[in-house]
Each structure stands twice: as structure tokens, then as C-alpha cells.
C-alpha angles and dihedrals in degrees: 000000000000116000121236120246113257093243096051113108119240116255089252093052091045090051093049093047092047092048092049091049091048092050091050091048092051090049091053092048092049091059088064095217096119125103118245091255092050091046092053092048090048091049091050091050090047092054090052092049091048091053092049090052092048092050091049091051091049091050091049091051091049090052091050091050091049091050092045095053111018090161091065108037090161088070089062101091126154113274116257098173101137116069086217095051092111091052093066 
């Protein structure tokens, strides 16, 4: 398994930073003071942040499943609970 670089944030830190950035972005957009071009760029960035958060949550759930049942690692599959999960 490849080792992470020392300066790479942990998945939890990355999730928290992405979520904070997403919340700030949404707050800016809700004020309605952005141009259309800025709004589109912000929306695009928001989608990317949302996907990073979703991926981090899926990885965390997988880790929990692996820790919960180490005797049956095959049962630890990524969560696909929402029927719209592939739409994100």
C-alpha cells in the first residue's frame, strides 16, 4: 500500500476543510451579490467540494465496516444507499 506524503491532509481534515469551504461558498451565493459568471464558477467549485465530501464520507464508512467485521472484509463494500448517489 502506498504511503501518503507527510504534507497530505488526513481524510478527516480534508473533509472538514472541504465542508467549511462549501458552507462559505453557499453563504456567499445566498447573498445574491455575485455576477452570473462568478455564480457559475462558485457552483462548479461547490459541486467539486460536495463530491470530495461525499468521497470522504464513503471512505470513512468503509473503514468503519472493515473495523466492525475484520473477519469478513469482503462485506465491506462502498455504501450506495441513495438511489441518486451516482448523480452527485
